[in-house]
All heavy atoms as an XYZ file, in Angstrom:
947
protein
N     -15.982     -5.003      5.769
C     -15.692     -5.857      6.877
C     -14.234     -5.701      7.275
O     -13.381     -5.526      6.419
C     -15.952     -7.297      6.478
C     -17.179     -7.831      7.115
S     -17.402     -9.609      7.039
C     -17.095    -10.067      5.398
N     -13.966     -5.817      8.538
C     -12.606     -5.735      9.044
C     -12.343     -6.992      9.877
O     -13.085     -7.295     10.805
C     -12.398     -4.481      9.918
C     -12.597     -3.213      9.078
C     -11.034     -4.494     10.577
C     -12.575     -1.944      9.879
N     -11.292     -7.705      9.531
C     -10.877     -8.870     10.306
C     -10.121     -8.380     11.528
O      -9.045     -7.799     11.405
C     -10.003     -9.784      9.447
C      -9.468    -11.041     10.115
C     -10.629    -11.957     10.538
C      -8.546    -11.774      9.167
N     -10.687     -8.578     12.702
C     -10.104     -8.008     13.917
C      -8.697     -8.516     14.212
O      -7.919     -7.823     14.852
C     -11.016     -8.250     15.120
C     -11.147     -9.718     15.468
O     -11.326    -10.559     14.603
N     -11.097    -10.031     16.739
N      -8.316     -9.664     13.719
C      -6.965    -10.177     13.981
C      -5.929     -9.601     13.023
O      -4.747     -9.881     13.158
C      -6.937    -11.711     13.902
O      -7.368    -12.108     12.594
C      -7.824    -12.338     14.965
N      -6.372     -8.797     12.049
C      -5.450     -8.234     11.056
C      -5.280     -6.732     11.193
O      -4.660     -6.111     10.345
C      -5.944     -8.572      9.650
N      -5.827     -6.136     12.216
C      -5.747     -4.681     12.400
C      -5.169     -4.357     13.756
O      -5.538     -4.957     14.762
C      -7.141     -4.043     12.313
C      -7.535     -3.662     10.925
C      -8.047     -4.604     10.052
C      -7.386     -2.369     10.471
C      -8.421     -4.257      8.765
C      -7.755     -2.009      9.180
C      -8.271     -2.963      8.339
O      -8.624     -2.614      7.070
N      -4.298     -3.377     13.776
C      -3.787     -2.870     15.038
C      -2.503     -3.528     15.487
O      -1.871     -4.296     14.759
N      -2.125     -3.199     16.721
C      -0.887     -3.729     17.295
C      -1.118     -4.395     18.642
O      -0.199     -4.944     19.223
C       0.140     -2.595     17.485
O      -0.426     -1.598     18.346
C       0.532     -1.971     16.153
N      -2.335     -4.348     19.147
C      -2.651     -4.930     20.455
C      -3.968     -5.676     20.380
O      -4.606     -5.722     19.343
C      -2.744     -3.829     21.513
C      -1.451     -3.098     21.721
C      -1.601     -2.016     22.750
C      -0.227     -1.387     22.905
N      -0.184     -0.069     23.343
N      -4.392     -6.198     21.496
C      -5.689     -6.861     21.549
C      -5.712     -8.125     20.722
O      -4.887     -9.007     20.906
N      -6.609     -8.192     19.762
C      -6.780     -9.409     18.971
C      -5.858     -9.488     17.761
O      -5.856    -10.502     17.070
C      -8.236     -9.525     18.487
O      -8.549     -8.365     17.707
C      -9.205     -9.659     19.649
N      -5.095     -8.442     17.478
C      -4.175     -8.470     16.329
C      -3.131     -9.557     16.537
O      -2.541     -9.674     17.599
C      -3.493     -7.124     16.158
N      -2.936    -10.366     15.503
C      -1.984    -11.469     15.604
C      -1.012    -11.458     14.436
O      -1.348    -11.010     13.343
C      -2.713    -12.836     15.642
O      -3.529    -12.971     14.473
C      -3.593    -12.967     16.869
N       0.181    -11.948     14.685
C       1.197    -12.078     13.638
C       0.661    -13.013     12.555
O      -0.071    -13.944     12.854
C       2.485    -12.618     14.235
N       0.980    -12.730     11.327
C       1.952    -11.754     10.832
C       1.342    -10.386     10.519
O       1.969     -9.578      9.849
C       2.483    -12.416      9.574
C       1.285    -13.132      9.015
C       0.536    -13.631     10.245
N       0.135    -10.127     10.993
C      -0.536     -8.852     10.688
C      -0.800     -8.061     11.962
O      -1.899     -7.597     12.207
C      -1.830     -9.120      9.918
C      -1.606     -9.937      8.679
C      -2.076    -11.231      8.591
C      -0.880     -9.419      7.618
C      -1.844    -11.994      7.456
C      -0.639    -10.168      6.480
C      -1.124    -11.468      6.400
N       0.223     -7.869     12.774
C       0.060     -7.242     14.082
C       0.899     -5.971     14.261
O       1.138     -5.555     15.375
C       0.413     -8.239     15.180
C       1.848     -8.704     15.097
O       2.449     -8.706     14.029
N       2.401     -9.107     16.211
N       1.324     -5.367     13.167
C       2.131     -4.151     13.261
C       1.406     -2.928     12.701
O       2.019     -1.883     12.516
C       3.469     -4.351     12.542
C       4.346     -5.469     13.089
C       5.602     -5.632     12.238
C       4.710     -5.208     14.543
N       0.131     -3.056     12.416
C      -0.649     -1.924     11.932
C      -0.557     -1.663     10.449
O      -1.102     -0.678      9.952
N       0.108     -2.523      9.712
C       0.305     -2.267      8.280
C      -0.969     -2.470      7.466
O      -1.123     -1.885      6.399
C       1.409     -3.148      7.701
C       2.769     -3.040      8.382
C       3.332     -1.629      8.378
N       4.744     -1.611      8.642
C       5.291     -1.561      9.858
N       4.532     -1.536     10.924
N       6.592     -1.539     10.011
N      -1.903     -3.289      7.949
C      -3.169     -3.452      7.228
C      -3.902     -2.121      7.188
O      -4.445     -1.726      6.155
C      -4.043     -4.536      7.878
O      -3.314     -5.772      7.893
C      -5.343     -4.740      7.121
N      -3.901     -1.397      8.294
C      -4.521     -0.063      8.313
C      -3.802      0.874      7.356
O      -4.446      1.628      6.616
C      -4.491      0.521      9.722
O      -5.263     -0.259     10.584
N      -2.481      0.842      7.347
C      -1.701      1.686      6.436
C      -2.078      1.378      4.994
O      -2.301      2.287      4.186
C      -0.190      1.471      6.660
O       0.107      1.747      8.029
C       0.645      2.341      5.755
N      -2.170      0.098      4.654
C      -2.550     -0.340      3.308
C      -3.940      0.194      2.941
O      -4.143      0.763      1.864
C      -2.521     -1.878      3.257
C      -2.989     -2.465      1.977
N      -2.112     -2.885      0.999
C      -4.232     -2.733      1.512
C      -2.813     -3.381     -0.021
N      -4.101     -3.297      0.278
N      -4.906      0.015      3.830
C      -6.281      0.431      3.539
C      -6.411      1.952      3.463
O      -7.168      2.474      2.648
C      -7.249     -0.162      4.560
C      -7.326     -1.686      4.515
C      -7.655     -2.265      3.140
O      -8.370     -1.613      2.344
O      -7.194     -3.389      2.853
N      -5.690      2.673      4.287
C      -5.686      4.134      4.190
C      -5.050      4.561      2.867
O      -5.489      5.529      2.238
C      -4.969      4.769      5.398
C      -5.824      4.550      6.654
C      -4.690      6.257      5.169
C      -5.112      4.837      7.948
N      -4.043      3.806      2.403
C      -3.479      4.052      1.071
C      -4.551      3.979      0.000
O      -4.609      4.828     -0.896
N      -5.440      2.978      0.076
C      -6.558      2.907     -0.881
C      -7.452      4.140     -0.765
O      -7.857      4.723     -1.769
C      -7.405      1.657     -0.646
C      -6.778      0.400     -1.130
N      -6.300      0.235     -2.407
C      -6.566     -0.780     -0.486
C      -5.826     -0.983     -2.549
N      -5.973     -1.625     -1.392
N      -7.753      4.547      0.470
C      -8.615      5.714      0.696
C      -7.981      6.982      0.118
O      -8.674      7.894     -0.297
C      -8.882      5.852      2.199
C      -9.905      6.870      2.544
C     -11.270      6.743      2.429
C      -9.668      8.172      3.079
N     -11.887      7.899      2.860
C     -10.913      8.793      3.265
C      -8.515      8.882      3.417
C     -11.053     10.074      3.774
C      -8.653     10.158      3.930
C      -9.908     10.740      4.105
N      -6.657      6.986      0.055
C      -5.925      8.117     -0.512
C      -5.574      7.888     -1.987
O      -4.652      8.477     -2.520
C      -4.672      8.409      0.323
C      -4.980      8.952      1.709
C      -3.711      9.044      2.540
C      -5.687     10.301      1.627
N      -6.332      7.001     -2.645
C      -6.290      6.811     -4.092
C      -5.110      5.981     -4.588
O      -4.703      6.122     -5.741
C      -6.348      8.161     -4.819
C      -6.906      8.034     -6.222
O      -7.667      7.116     -6.518
N      -6.528      8.949     -7.092
N      -4.536      5.142     -3.755
C      -3.484      4.238     -4.225
C      -4.091      2.894     -4.594
O      -5.060      2.445     -3.983
C      -2.419      4.028     -3.148
C      -1.606      5.251     -2.755
C      -0.555      4.864     -1.713
C      -0.946      5.900     -3.961
N      -3.492      2.271     -5.594
C      -3.898      0.932     -6.018
C      -2.817     -0.054     -5.615
O      -1.705      0.321     -5.268
C      -4.100      0.918     -7.529
C      -5.237      1.863     -7.942
C      -5.502      1.813     -9.395
N      -6.179      0.575     -9.724
C      -6.488      0.213    -10.961
N      -6.181      0.988    -11.983
N      -7.097     -0.923    -11.194
N      -3.127     -1.329     -5.728
C      -2.128     -2.365     -5.477
C      -1.000     -2.235     -6.495
O      -1.224     -1.805     -7.626
C      -2.755     -3.754     -5.598
C      -3.793     -4.009     -4.566
N      -5.076     -4.358     -4.894
C      -3.729     -3.958     -3.208
C      -5.770     -4.517     -3.780
N      -4.979     -4.269     -2.739
N       0.212     -2.638     -6.101
C       1.363     -2.464     -6.995
C       1.264     -3.297     -8.272
O       1.929     -2.979     -9.250
C       2.698     -2.760     -6.276
C       2.758     -4.205     -5.805
C       2.920     -1.796     -5.133
C       4.138     -4.672     -5.419
N       0.461     -4.330     -8.295
C       0.317     -5.156     -9.497
C      -0.845     -4.668    -10.365
O      -1.136     -5.261    -11.402
C       0.171     -6.641     -9.152
C      -1.062     -6.980     -8.388
C      -2.234     -7.460     -8.916
C      -1.266     -6.882     -6.982
N      -3.149     -7.640     -7.921
C      -2.570     -7.297     -6.714
C      -0.463     -6.481     -5.918
C      -3.099     -7.319     -5.430
C      -0.987     -6.512     -4.646
C      -2.282     -6.924     -4.411
N      -1.501     -3.587     -9.992
C      -2.555     -3.012    -10.813
C      -3.796     -3.874    -10.927
O      -4.614     -3.673    -11.822
N      -3.935     -4.852    -10.052
C      -5.112     -5.721     -9.981
C      -5.367     -6.533    -11.250
O      -6.508     -6.817    -11.603
C      -6.350     -4.923     -9.576
C      -6.206     -4.332     -8.179
O      -5.655     -5.025     -7.308
O      -6.622     -3.183     -7.962
N      -4.293     -6.882    -11.965
C      -4.391     -7.829    -13.079
C      -3.389     -8.949    -12.812
O      -2.578     -8.859    -11.899
C      -4.052     -7.166    -14.434
O      -2.673     -6.797    -14.426
C      -4.934     -5.957    -14.696
N      -3.465     -9.988    -13.618
C      -2.538    -11.113    -13.449
C      -1.692    -11.341    -14.682
O      -1.133    -12.409    -14.872
C      -3.322    -12.379    -13.100
C      -4.046    -12.265    -11.777
C      -4.726    -13.550    -11.355
O      -4.627    -14.566    -12.077
O      -5.355    -13.540    -10.287
N      -1.577    -10.330    -15.538
C      -0.849    -10.535    -16.795
C       0.129     -9.410    -17.117
O       0.513     -9.232    -18.263
C      -1.850    -10.699    -17.938
C      -2.729     -9.473    -18.136
O      -2.567     -8.476    -17.403
O      -3.587     -9.516    -19.034
N       0.519     -8.642    -16.129
C       1.491     -7.551    -16.279
C       0.962     -6.364    -17.060
O       1.718     -5.462    -17.406
C       2.793     -8.046    -16.913
S       3.631     -9.312    -15.948
N      -0.340     -6.310    -17.354
C      -0.892     -5.170    -18.086
C      -1.493     -4.121    -17.157
O      -1.815     -3.022    -17.593
C      -1.990     -5.602    -19.076
O      -3.065     -6.195    -18.342
C      -1.443     -6.579    -20.103
N      -1.653     -4.435    -15.887
C      -2.257     -3.503    -14.938
C      -1.306     -2.390    -14.559
O      -0.102     -2.447    -14.821
N      -1.861     -1.374    -13.949
C      -1.046     -0.255    -13.502
C      -1.589      0.276    -12.186
O      -2.781      0.177    -11.917
C      -1.008      0.881    -14.549
O      -0.164      1.932    -14.051
C      -2.389      1.435    -14.843
N      -0.698      0.837    -11.404
C      -1.129      1.528    -10.187
C      -1.106      3.035    -10.400
O      -1.353      3.798     -9.484
C      -0.278      1.118     -8.987
C       1.170      1.558     -9.091
O       1.583      2.086    -10.145
O       1.906      1.372     -8.114
N      -0.806      3.474    -11.638
C      -0.771      4.884    -12.025
C       0.305      5.681    -11.289
O       0.175      6.884    -11.115
C      -2.150      5.538    -11.856
C      -3.222      4.853    -12.660
C      -4.148      4.030    -12.041
C      -3.287      5.005    -14.035
C      -5.119      3.370    -12.775
C      -4.256      4.351    -14.785
C      -5.179      3.529    -14.141
N       1.371      4.990    -10.879
C       2.502      5.641    -10.216
C       3.764      5.207    -10.967
O       4.048      4.014    -11.067
C       2.591      5.262     -8.723
C       3.781      5.932     -8.066
C       1.301      5.627     -7.997
N       4.519      6.186    -11.479
C       5.669      5.880    -12.327
C       6.831      5.204    -11.608
O       7.590      4.476    -12.224
C       6.190      7.151    -13.008
C       5.221      7.677    -14.060
O       4.401      6.890    -14.577
O       5.288      8.886    -14.360
N       6.986      5.442    -10.303
C       8.168      4.890     -9.636
C       7.918      3.575     -8.899
O       8.729      3.153     -8.090
C       8.822      5.927     -8.718
C       7.939      6.383     -7.568
O       6.773      5.950     -7.483
O       8.426      7.187     -6.750
N       6.816      2.906     -9.210
C       6.621      1.536     -8.724
C       6.657      0.606     -9.934
O       5.888      0.788    -10.878
C       5.278      1.362     -7.971
O       4.208      1.757     -8.820
C       5.255      2.158     -6.689
N       7.560     -0.363     -9.941
C       7.650     -1.264    -11.096
C       6.410     -2.158    -11.201
O       5.792     -2.486    -10.189
C       8.894     -2.100    -10.803
C       9.122     -1.984     -9.341
C       8.542     -0.684     -8.904
N       6.037     -2.500    -12.435
C       4.940     -3.453    -12.620
C       5.268     -4.750    -11.912
O       6.421     -5.175    -11.863
C       4.711     -3.740    -14.105
C       3.956     -2.638    -14.799
O       3.485     -1.697    -14.158
N       3.834     -2.743    -16.099
N       4.248     -5.377    -11.382
C       4.378     -6.699    -10.773
C       3.254     -7.554    -11.337
O       2.167     -7.067    -11.629
C       4.279     -6.613     -9.258
N       3.505     -8.841    -11.490
C       2.508     -9.717    -12.091
C       1.358    -10.021    -11.151
O       0.200    -10.008    -11.557
C       3.156    -11.028    -12.543
C       2.185    -11.943    -13.249
C       2.843    -13.193    -13.768
O       3.983    -13.489    -13.428
N       2.141    -13.943    -14.584
N       1.679    -10.301     -9.907
C       0.688    -10.743     -8.921
C       1.030    -10.166     -7.558
O       2.134     -9.660     -7.349
C       0.713    -12.283     -8.812
C       0.338    -13.071    -10.051
C       0.738    -14.526     -9.890
C      -1.141    -12.954    -10.314
N       0.114    -10.285     -6.597
C       0.481     -9.889     -5.239
C       1.554    -10.807     -4.681
O       1.662    -11.975     -5.074
C      -0.821    -10.032     -4.447
C      -1.732    -10.846     -5.269
C      -1.269    -10.759     -6.687
N       2.349    -10.279     -3.780
C       3.340    -11.074     -3.058
C       2.789    -11.338     -1.662
O       2.087    -10.506     -1.094
C       4.661    -10.309     -2.952
C       5.323    -10.166     -4.297
O       5.940    -11.086     -4.793
N       5.184     -8.994     -4.910
N       3.128    -12.490     -1.113
C       2.652    -12.889      0.212
C       3.833    -13.307      1.077
O       4.901    -13.648      0.569
C       1.680    -14.069      0.097
C       0.427    -13.753     -0.681
C       0.327    -14.071     -2.031
C      -0.655    -13.138     -0.069
C      -0.814    -13.784     -2.746
C      -1.809    -12.848     -0.776
C      -1.886    -13.179     -2.117
O      -3.027    -12.890     -2.827
N       3.623    -13.307      2.374
C       4.647    -13.794      3.288
C       5.839    -12.865      3.359
O       5.684    -11.654      3.493
N       7.033    -13.455      3.246
C       8.299    -12.720      3.312
C       9.124    -13.057      2.068
O      10.004    -13.913      2.118
C       9.072    -13.111      4.568
C       8.376    -12.778      5.866
C       9.200    -13.302      7.033
C       8.541    -13.274      8.359
N       7.425    -12.441      8.600
N       8.853    -12.397      0.948
C       9.574    -12.719     -0.284
C      11.070    -12.455     -0.157
O      11.513    -11.624      0.627
C       8.958    -11.772     -1.314
C       7.665    -11.337     -0.724
C       7.856    -11.353      0.761
N      11.825    -13.172     -0.938
C      13.275    -12.977     -1.022
C      13.569    -11.993     -2.148
O      12.961    -12.048     -3.210
C      13.983    -14.297     -1.306
C      13.724    -15.366     -0.268
C      14.667    -15.235      0.876
C      14.549    -16.421      1.804
N      14.183    -16.093      3.140
N      14.513    -11.089     -1.902
C      14.919    -10.099     -2.889
C      15.964    -10.692     -3.816
O      16.878    -11.354     -3.333
C      15.482     -8.856     -2.177
C      15.911     -7.780     -3.111
C      15.004     -6.883     -3.613
C      17.239     -7.678     -3.503
C      15.397     -5.892     -4.486
C      17.646     -6.693     -4.373
C      16.713     -5.791     -4.866
N      15.898    -10.465     -5.096
C      14.786     -9.853     -5.815
C      13.755    -10.899     -6.229
O      14.100    -12.054     -6.455
C      15.463     -9.260     -7.034
C      16.571    -10.220     -7.348
C      17.035    -10.724     -5.984
N      12.511    -10.497     -6.321
C      11.456    -11.336     -6.899
C      11.060    -10.667     -8.212
O      10.362     -9.656     -8.221
C      10.250    -11.457     -5.961
C       9.166    -12.279     -6.569
N       8.010    -11.730     -7.065
C       9.094    -13.611     -6.802
C       7.259    -12.692     -7.565
N       7.898    -13.843     -7.413
N      11.576    -11.206     -9.313
C      11.405    -10.592    -10.629
C      10.173    -11.167    -11.315
O      10.000    -12.383    -11.400
C      12.664    -10.811    -11.502
C      12.449    -10.257    -12.906
C      13.880    -10.170    -10.847
N       9.309    -10.263    -11.776
C       8.164    -10.623    -12.621
C       7.968     -9.478    -13.615
O       8.525     -8.383    -13.437
C       6.897    -10.834    -11.769
O       6.418     -9.617    -11.248
N       7.225     -9.674    -14.657
C       6.907     -8.608    -15.623
C       8.152     -7.920    -16.178
O       8.133     -6.706    -16.424
C       5.982     -7.568    -14.988
S       4.383     -8.205    -14.495
N       9.251     -8.638    -16.335
C      10.487     -8.039    -16.856
C      10.906     -6.816    -16.054
O      11.383     -5.834    -16.612
C      10.335     -7.679    -18.343
C      10.106     -8.895    -19.190
O      10.788     -9.899    -19.040
N       9.124     -8.826    -20.073
N      10.741     -6.850    -14.735
C      11.052     -5.698    -13.889
C      12.399     -5.842    -13.176
O      12.622     -5.224    -12.152
C       9.925     -5.443    -12.887
C       9.695     -6.603    -11.937
O      10.454     -7.558    -11.898
N       8.623     -6.520    -11.175
N      13.300     -6.658    -13.739
C      14.622     -6.804    -13.156
C      15.469     -5.570    -13.374
O      15.102     -4.707    -14.160
N      16.548     -5.411    -12.674
C      17.126     -6.413    -11.781
C      16.529     -6.398    -10.375
O      16.699     -7.340     -9.632
C      18.600     -6.007    -11.714
C      18.578     -4.519    -11.831
C      17.428     -4.233    -12.783
N      15.813     -5.320    -10.000
C      15.320     -5.229     -8.627
C      14.005     -5.958     -8.397
O      13.674     -6.297     -7.269
C      15.180     -3.765     -8.208
C      16.516     -3.084     -8.138
O      17.515     -3.677     -7.744
N      16.562     -1.837     -8.557
N      13.208     -6.161     -9.438
C      11.985     -6.939     -9.318
C      10.832     -6.197     -8.670
O      10.784     -4.968     -8.635
N       9.900     -6.991     -8.132
C       8.698     -6.445     -7.500
C       9.070     -5.622     -6.274
O       9.973     -5.976     -5.523
C       7.765     -7.570     -7.035
C       7.225     -8.423     -8.172
O       7.462     -8.101     -9.344
O       6.557     -9.428     -7.858
N       8.326     -4.563     -6.047
C       8.544     -3.726     -4.864
C       7.654     -4.264     -3.740
O       6.759     -3.599     -3.238
C       8.212     -2.268     -5.185
C       8.655     -1.307     -4.113
S       8.272      0.411     -4.554
C       9.593      0.738     -5.724
N       7.911     -5.511     -3.350
C       7.059     -6.188     -2.378
C       7.111     -5.567     -0.994
O       6.221     -5.795     -0.174
C       7.392     -7.686     -2.297
C       8.812     -7.993     -1.930
C       9.237     -7.922     -0.621
C       9.722     -8.356     -2.913
C      10.552     -8.210     -0.288
C      11.034     -8.646     -2.590
C      11.451     -8.573     -1.268
N       8.103     -4.746     -0.717
C       8.186     -4.091      0.591
C       7.281     -2.870      0.682
O       7.203     -2.206      1.698
C       9.632     -3.721      0.935
C      10.255     -2.644      0.079
S      10.581     -3.058     -1.665
C      11.678     -4.431     -1.598
N       6.544     -2.597     -0.391
C       5.634     -1.466     -0.461
C       4.358     -1.771      0.331
O       3.868     -2.894      0.327
C       5.298     -1.200     -1.930
C       4.623      0.111     -2.146
O       3.459      0.272     -1.839
N       5.360      1.067     -2.699
N       3.826     -0.753      0.987
C       2.594     -0.914      1.762
C       1.424     -1.396      0.907
O       0.463     -1.939      1.434
C       2.197      0.405      2.440
C       3.088      0.798      3.580
C       3.767      2.007      3.542
C       3.243     -0.004      4.695
C       4.580      2.402      4.603
C       4.063      0.375      5.751
C       4.726      1.580      5.701
N       1.492     -1.214     -0.412
C       0.366     -1.570     -1.272
C       0.489     -2.969     -1.866
O      -0.187     -3.301     -2.827
C       0.180     -0.505     -2.359
C      -0.136      0.864     -1.798
S      -1.436      0.915     -0.521
C      -2.880      0.430     -1.457
N       1.309     -3.823     -1.266
C       1.347     -5.238     -1.618
C       0.691     -6.014     -0.480
O       0.114     -5.409      0.434
C       2.798     -5.687     -1.852
C       2.892     -6.925     -2.746
O       1.863     -7.571     -3.019
O       4.014     -7.255     -3.164
N       0.748     -7.331     -0.504
C       0.066     -8.176      0.483
C       1.020     -8.943      1.390
O       0.636     -9.936      1.985
C      -0.823     -9.197     -0.225
C      -2.151     -8.697     -0.720
C      -2.914     -9.508     -1.558
C      -2.659     -7.462     -0.376
C      -4.139     -9.100     -2.027
C      -3.880     -7.035     -0.846
C      -4.622     -7.861     -1.665
O      -5.842     -7.450     -2.127
N       2.254     -8.532      1.517
C       3.224     -9.270      2.327
C       2.932     -9.112      3.820
O       2.115     -8.288      4.232
C       4.675     -8.825      2.014
C       5.018     -9.169      0.571
C       4.885     -7.356      2.296
N       3.620     -9.899      4.641
C       3.483     -9.795      6.089
C       3.849     -8.394      6.554
O       4.690     -7.719      5.948
C       4.398    -10.806      6.797
C       4.004    -12.247      6.547
O       2.946    -12.502      5.926
O       4.768    -13.128      6.977
N       3.248     -7.965      7.664
C       3.496     -6.616      8.187
C       4.981     -6.304      8.342
O       5.421     -5.207      8.009
C       2.808     -6.429      9.536
C       1.341     -6.041      9.409
O       0.769     -6.159      8.305
O       0.772     -5.632     10.436
N       5.760     -7.240      8.846
C       7.178     -6.939      9.077
C       7.993     -6.873      7.796
O       9.177     -6.551      7.833
C       7.803     -7.895     10.087
C       7.804     -9.340      9.644
O       7.373     -9.657      8.510
O       8.234    -10.187     10.448
N       7.368     -7.127      6.644
C       8.047     -6.990      5.358
C       7.623     -5.730      4.612
O       8.188     -5.400      3.582
C       7.778     -8.219      4.488
O       8.342     -9.358      5.085
N       6.606     -5.023      5.111
C       6.142     -3.767      4.500
C       6.812     -2.605      5.192
O       6.854     -2.555      6.421
C       4.632     -3.608      4.704
C       3.765     -4.509      3.939
S       2.059     -4.051      4.309
C       1.206     -5.168      3.238
N       7.307     -1.640      4.403
C       7.975     -0.518      5.054
C       7.989      0.774      4.268
O       8.634      1.723      4.680
C       9.405     -0.911      5.400
C      10.254     -1.286      4.210
S      11.792     -2.083      4.632
C      11.239     -3.713      5.068
N       7.292      0.879      3.135
C       7.482      2.099      2.356
C       6.336      2.429      1.415
O       5.613      1.556      0.952
C       8.746      1.975      1.515
C       8.657      0.900      0.451
S      10.004      0.882     -0.732
C       9.732      2.369     -1.628
N       6.201      3.722      1.181
C       5.508      4.271      0.024
C       6.602      4.913     -0.814
O       7.616      5.379     -0.290
C       4.502      5.357      0.416
C       3.255      4.854      1.092
C       2.945      5.258      2.377
C       2.383      4.001      0.445
C       1.791      4.830      3.004
C       1.222      3.548      1.062
C       0.933      3.971      2.348
N       6.413      4.987     -2.123
C       7.383      5.672     -2.982
C       7.069      7.166     -3.016
O       5.976      7.610     -2.632
C       7.335      5.128     -4.422
O       6.071      5.476     -4.999
C       7.554      3.622     -4.468
N       8.014      7.933     -3.529
C       7.793      9.378     -3.684
C       6.580      9.639     -4.572
O       5.774     10.531     -4.304
C       9.046     10.047     -4.245
N       6.432      8.845     -5.626
C       5.281      8.997     -6.524
C       3.961      8.687     -5.834
O       2.943      9.341     -6.090
N       3.951      7.696     -4.975
C       2.740      7.387     -4.217
C       2.399      8.534     -3.260
O       1.231      8.876     -3.087
C       2.907      6.081     -3.441
C       2.875      4.854     -4.332
C       3.219      3.589     -3.559
O       4.196      3.553     -2.801
N       2.428      2.556     -3.761
N       3.418      9.129     -2.660
C       3.192     10.267     -1.759
C       2.584     11.434     -2.537
O       1.635     12.077     -2.075
C       4.496     10.670     -1.038
C       4.321     11.973     -0.279
C       4.950      9.558     -0.102
N       3.077     11.686     -3.739
C       2.520     12.757     -4.576
C       1.049     12.460     -4.865
O       0.189     13.354     -4.780
C       3.327     12.913     -5.886
C       2.598     13.780     -6.900
C       4.704     13.482     -5.588
N       0.732     11.218     -5.201
C      -0.659     10.832     -5.498
C      -1.546     11.014     -4.266
O      -2.676     11.501     -4.365
C      -0.676      9.391     -6.000
C      -1.996      8.932     -6.552
C      -1.819      7.583     -7.265
N      -3.076      7.006     -7.627
C      -3.721      7.236     -8.763
N      -3.203      8.042     -9.663
N      -4.885      6.655     -9.010
N      -1.053     10.637     -3.081
C      -1.839     10.810     -1.859
C      -2.060     12.286     -1.556
O      -3.162     12.687     -1.176
C      -1.167     10.087     -0.691
C      -1.229      8.572     -0.793
S      -0.617      7.703      0.659
C       1.152      7.898      0.488
N      -1.017     13.106     -1.729
C      -1.159     14.552     -1.508
C      -2.186     15.144     -2.469
O      -3.001     15.996     -2.064
C       0.183     15.268     -1.656
C       1.036     15.200     -0.440
N       1.182     16.252      0.428
C       1.780     14.189      0.076
C       1.982     15.900      1.423
N       2.359     14.645      1.231
N      -2.163     14.712     -3.729
C      -3.141     15.208     -4.708
C      -4.559     14.841     -4.281
O      -5.490     15.641     -4.449
C      -2.825     14.641     -6.091
N      -4.727     13.675     -3.712
C      -6.046     13.264     -3.229
C      -6.481     14.123     -2.050
O      -7.645     14.525     -1.955
C      -6.025     11.768     -2.840
O      -5.680     11.014     -4.011
C      -7.362     11.310     -2.316
N      -5.545     14.437     -1.158
C      -5.871     15.292     -0.014
C      -6.175     16.735     -0.436
O      -6.919     17.443      0.249
C      -4.738     15.279      1.007
C      -4.631     14.014      1.843
C      -3.345     14.018      2.657
C      -5.848     13.859      2.756
N      -5.611     17.150     -1.546
C      -5.870     18.499     -2.040
C      -7.076     18.550     -2.970
O      -7.560     19.624     -3.298
C      -4.629     19.032     -2.763
C      -3.464     19.250     -1.818
C      -2.137     19.451     -2.531
O      -2.101     19.426     -3.783
O      -1.126     19.601     -1.825
N      -7.558     17.382     -3.393
C      -8.698     17.303     -4.304
C      -9.890     16.636     -3.651
O     -10.552     17.235     -2.800
N     -10.166     15.380     -4.028
C     -11.392     14.734     -3.561
C     -11.508     14.537     -2.050
O     -12.601     14.400     -1.534
C     -11.399     13.385     -4.281
C     -10.064     13.206     -4.881
C      -9.409     14.544     -4.949
N     -10.409     14.550     -1.319
C     -10.470     14.374      0.145
C     -10.162     15.674      0.897
O      -9.881     15.650      2.082
C      -9.493     13.285      0.584
C      -9.749     11.930     -0.032
C     -10.810     11.195      0.702
N     -10.916      9.843      0.163
C     -12.041      9.194      0.051
N     -13.153      9.732      0.475
N     -12.060      7.984     -0.446
N     -10.240     16.803      0.208
C      -9.877     18.074      0.847
C     -10.769     18.416      2.026
O     -10.376     19.184      2.899
C      -9.851     19.205     -0.161
C     -11.193     19.578     -0.728
C     -11.047     20.674     -1.760
C     -12.379     20.873     -2.461
N     -12.246     21.745     -3.591
N     -11.966     17.848      2.097
C     -12.841     18.122      3.234
C     -12.198     17.711      4.548
O     -12.458     18.305      5.587
C     -14.210     17.430      3.069
C     -14.218     15.933      3.296
C     -13.711     15.078      2.132
O     -13.422     15.613      1.051
O     -13.608     13.847      2.312
N     -11.316     16.730      4.507
C     -10.605     16.301      5.714
C      -9.709     17.425      6.234
O      -9.698     17.715      7.421
C      -9.766     15.051      5.424
C      -8.935     14.518      6.572
C      -9.845     13.937      7.645
C      -7.967     13.473      6.075
N      -8.990     18.074      5.337
C      -8.097     19.157      5.744
C      -8.864     20.418      6.126
O      -8.448     21.161      7.003
C      -7.102     19.461      4.629
C      -6.152     18.320      4.274
C      -5.262     18.718      3.103
C      -5.316     17.918      5.459
N      -9.982     20.650      5.486
C     -10.795     21.827      5.785
C     -11.491     21.656      7.137
O     -11.548     22.570      7.942
C     -11.831     22.070      4.668
C     -11.104     22.477      3.385
C     -12.849     23.131      5.082
C     -11.970     22.464      2.152
N     -12.005     20.464      7.415
C     -12.742     20.206      8.655
C     -11.838     20.106      9.867
O     -12.255     20.414     10.981
C     -13.569     18.934      8.502
N     -10.605     19.691      9.685
C      -9.719     19.446     10.820
C      -9.500     20.675     11.710
O      -9.642     20.567     12.928
C      -8.389     18.891     10.340
N      -9.203     21.865     11.176
C      -9.003     23.023     12.064
C     -10.261     23.381     12.854
O     -10.179     23.756     14.009
C      -8.604     24.146     11.109
C      -8.050     23.450      9.917
C      -8.842     22.171      9.802
N     -11.430     23.261     12.265
C     -12.672     23.594     12.964
C     -12.914     22.648     14.133
O     -13.461     23.051     15.167
C     -13.839     23.541     11.978
N     -12.510     21.429     13.993
C     -12.719     20.430     15.052
C     -11.872     20.740     16.282
O     -12.199     20.304     17.371
C     -12.400     19.041     14.520
N     -10.799     21.496     16.118
C      -9.915     21.806     17.237
C     -10.373     23.018     18.044
O      -9.798     23.338     19.051
C      -8.494     22.036     16.740
C      -7.841     20.737     16.318
C      -6.460     21.020     15.872
N      -6.536     21.014     14.408
C      -5.505     21.098     13.608
N      -4.313     21.245     14.077
N      -5.638     21.044     12.313
N     -11.388     23.698     17.597
C     -11.839     24.918     18.298
C     -12.564     24.598     19.571
O     -13.135     23.659     19.835
C     -12.760     25.742     17.405
C     -12.005     26.343     16.259
C     -12.924     27.228     15.469
N     -12.254     27.482     14.215
C     -12.883     27.730     13.103
N     -14.184     27.763     13.064
N     -12.232     27.964     12.011
């Protein structure tokens, strides 16, 4: 299901989810990224990316820097990452490690996308 008010930048998209970041987040999942807190609530989860610090829970709204959880100080949670739940205007990055993971997915289980793309342009 897709909530029409949380996708896109025009039409029914409404703040705080009106900058297209929900699509970026969901495409991140399609490219094999997990939430930065590893989908647990006790600091034991992982997103399988070394350069994202563990976070205890999802962050919402517009967190203040730093938001420290899971002994991840001094910088704390990477709530500005596309794979958290903050407002669109607070999301702005994937890490280098996340980019490597997405590229590996495009070269492996999602390679049909890259193979099919040139044929579609003919």
